[in-house]
C-alpha positions in Angstrom: 0.2 -0.1 -0.1 3.1 2.7 0.9 4.8 2.2 -2.4 1.1 3.2 -4.2 0.5 6.4 -2.4 3.6 7.4 -2.5 3.4 6.9 -6.7 0.4 8.4 -7.0 0.2 10.6 -4.1 3.6 12.1 -3.0 5.4 12.6 -6.2 2.4 14.4 -7.9 2.2 16.4 -5.0 5.3 17.1 -4.6 5.8 18.7 -8.2 2.7 20.2 -8.8 2.3 22.4 -5.1 5.7 24.3 -5.3 5.1 24.9 -9.0 1.6 25.9 -8.0 2.9 28.6 -5.4 5.2 30.1 -7.9 3.0 30.7 -10.8 0.1 32.2 -7.8 3.3 34.7 -7.3 3.3 35.5 -10.8 -0.6 35.4 -11.2 -1.0 38.0 -8.5 2.3 40.1 -7.8 2.2 41.3 -11.5 -0.8 41.6 -12.9 -1.3 38.8 -14.7 -4.4 37.5 -13.2 -6.4 41.4 -13.9 -4.9 40.7 -17.4 -6.7 37.3 -17.2 -9.7 38.3 -16.0 -10.2 41.4 -18.4 -10.0 39.1 -21.3 -12.3 36.3 -20.2 -14.6 39.3 -18.9 -16.0 39.3 -22.5 -16.9 35.4 -22.4 -18.3 35.6 -18.5 -20.5 38.4 -18.5 -23.0 36.4 -21.1 -22.5 33.6 -19.8 -23.0 34.0 -16.0 -23.7 37.5 -15.7 -20.9 38.8 -14.1 -18.6 42.1 -13.7 -14.9 41.9 -13.7 -14.2 41.3 -10.4 -16.1 37.8 -10.0 -15.2 37.0 -13.5 -10.9 37.1 -12.1 -12.3 34.9 -9.1 -14.6 32.1 -11.3 -11.4 31.8 -14.0 -8.8 31.6 -10.9 -11.0 28.6 -9.6 -11.6 26.8 -12.7 -7.6 26.9 -13.5 -6.3 26.6 -9.9 -9.0 23.7 -9.5 -6.4 20.3 -9.0 -9.5 17.9 -9.5 -9.9 19.3 -12.8 -7.0 18.9 -14.2 -6.7 15.6 -13.6 
């Protein structure tokens, strides 16, 4: 059971979590999240009828969800 858990949990998470943490710094610190929100507002506004701030949050939630990626 231990080799299975190590191969299926520890190895992928030890790669995804540090890379995600570094990428979050770029998203928030350099305004990439605001830029993506402005771009996605054209898609999110007609579908969900949301303003810019909530479209940023929705896009970040969709992109950052670990369960969607795998």
